[in-house]
N, C-alpha and C positions, 0 to 999 in steps of 0.2 A: 396528362396521365400522371398519377402519383402512386406511391406505395409507402407503407410503414414497415420499418425494420426494427425489430427488438434485438439488441445485441446481448447475448449471454456470455458473460466473462469467462475466459479460459486464459490463465496467466502462465505462459511458457516463455521464459526469457533468460538471458544471462544476467549476472549480478549487476552490471552497470545500468541496465534498463530498469531493474527492480529498485535499485537504490535511487534512481532519478524519480521514479513514481512515489517512493516513500518520502523523499525530501519535499516534493511538490505538495503531497497530500497532508503531511503532518503540520506544515506551516499554517494551513487553514484552520486547524484545530488548536492552535496555540502552543504546539510542541516545538522544541528546538533541538538540533543535533547536540549530543553530549560532547563535551570538549575532547574526551578521550575515546571517541567511537571507533577509531581505527584499529584498536587492539581488542583482543578477547576480553570481555568484561566479566569480572567475577560476579557471581550471583549474590544477591543480598543475603547476609547471614543473620541479621537480627531476628529475635523472637517476635517483634512487633510488625515485621514485614510480611505481607501477603503476596502470593505468587499465583498467576494463572497462565497456563500454556494454551495457545490457540493455533490450530493449523488452518491455513488458507485453503479452502476447498478448490479443487480443480486447478492446482498450481504446480509448477515445476520450475525450479531454478536450475538452469543448465550448468553442469559442472565444467570447469575449465573454459568458461566463456568470458574471461577477462575479470579484472578486479582482484586486488591483492587480499582483500578481506571479505568474507561472506558474513558479515555481521554489521548491523547499523543500529546505533543506540540513540533514542530520542527521549527527552525528559520534559515534564511540565508539572509544576506544583508538587514535587515529591513523588510523582509517578514516573516510572521508567518503562519504556517499551523497547524490547530488543528484538529486532527483525533478523532472522537467520535462515539458513538452509538446513533442514533436518537430514538425517542419514539417508532417507529415501529420496531426497531431492525436493521435497515440498517446502514452500515458504511457510515459516512459522513465526509467531510473535509471542514473546514471553512478557507478560505484564507484571510489574513489581511495584509495590507501594506500601505505605504505612497508613493505618487508619481507615482502610477500605476493605470491604469483604471480597472474597474471591469472585462472587457474582458481579459486584460492581466493577472490578478490574476487567472481568471478561466482557462486560457490556462496553466499556471504553475501548478495549482491544478490538472487539468486533466492529465498532464504529470506525476505528482507525483502518482496519482491514478493508472495510467497505470503501473508504475514501481512496486508499492506495489502489485497490482494484479499479475503481472508477477512473482515476488518473491514468493508470496503465492502459486501460481499454480506450479511453479518449484519445491519448496520443497515438496509439496503434491505428485507430480508426482514421484520425486526421492524416496520418502519414500515408495510409493506404488510399484514401480518397485523393490526395495530392498526386500519388503515383499513377492513378487512373484518370487524371485530368478532370476531376470533378470540382465544382465550384460551390463553396459554402454560401448559401443565400441568406440564411438566418440561423442564429444560435441563441438559445436562452436556457437559463438555469432557473428552475422553479423553486418555490419555498422549501420543498422537501428534497432539494439537491438533485432532482432528476434533470438530465441534460437532454434538450431537444435540438437537433441539428437538421436544418433543411438544406438539401444539396441539389445541384443541377448538373446533369451530365452534359459535357460540351458537345 
């Protein structure tokens, strides 16, 4: 007997879990942690810089759940992505860059958010399956980055 489960992402976690997902996801897209990502980052001030703010839907970064800084900055080719917790607790990414339109930055930011959400959900799912003594039989990632996992219950 088999079944198919489609997982709808809901991101509710403390900052350490969020920052781990961000770190794992952004590396696959060529981004790297900014050298000074541990401190509050000043927003870019130049007239040539464009900025786009994006909120991660169905997300909540739990307050007081560890971590000294609730901001993570990654960069690639002059594009900066600043992941943070907004005043309502939602995960937010601010994209900043030069020579790109707001819609281009928003598209890159939404792709980053998609990868971060996928990493977070993947790790939560694998942890939960391990806790329930399930065995991963097969795992594949398709060309469109969809992850398919076959499991067996012990």
